[in-house]
C-alpha positions in Angstrom: 135.4 99.0 91.7 132.3 98.1 93.7 129.8 100.9 94.2 128.4 101.1 97.7 124.6 101.5 98.0 123.3 102.9 101.3 120.0 102.0 102.7 118.4 105.0 104.3 115.0 103.5 104.9 113.3 104.1 108.2 110.1 102.1 107.5 108.0 100.4 110.1 107.0 96.7 109.8 103.5 97.8 108.8 104.8 100.0 106.0 107.1 97.2 104.7 104.2 94.8 104.7 102.1 97.3 102.9 104.8 97.5 100.2 104.9 93.7 99.9 101.1 93.5 99.7 101.1 96.2 97.0 103.5 94.3 94.9 102.2 90.8 95.7 100.8 90.1 92.3 104.1 91.1 90.6 106.1 88.9 93.1 103.8 85.9 92.5 104.0 86.3 88.8 107.8 86.0 88.9 107.8 83.0 91.2 106.9 80.5 88.6 109.4 77.8 87.8 108.6 75.4 84.9 105.1 77.0 84.7 104.4 76.2 88.4 104.2 78.5 91.4 107.2 78.0 93.7 106.2 78.8 97.3 109.8 78.6 98.5 110.9 81.2 95.9 108.0 83.4 96.9 109.0 83.2 100.6 112.6 83.9 99.8 111.8 87.0 97.8 109.4 88.4 100.4 112.0 87.7 103.2 114.7 89.5 101.2 112.5 92.5 100.6 111.7 92.7 104.3 115.3 92.2 105.3 116.5 94.9 102.9 113.9 97.5 103.8 114.4 97.0 107.6 118.2 96.8 107.6 119.1 100.1 109.3 116.8 99.8 112.3 
């Protein structure tokens, strides 16, 4: 049985970007593949965070 998760966020673009900026070091730390920084992975993670937090607008 799949549990439904509801997104009740009402954040502005600026607030979402502030969240991304706050966690940028953590995101970058987890974007290493074979000990090298992967820019594509970083962009995908940031895009998915933005998409998820702005879904219900």
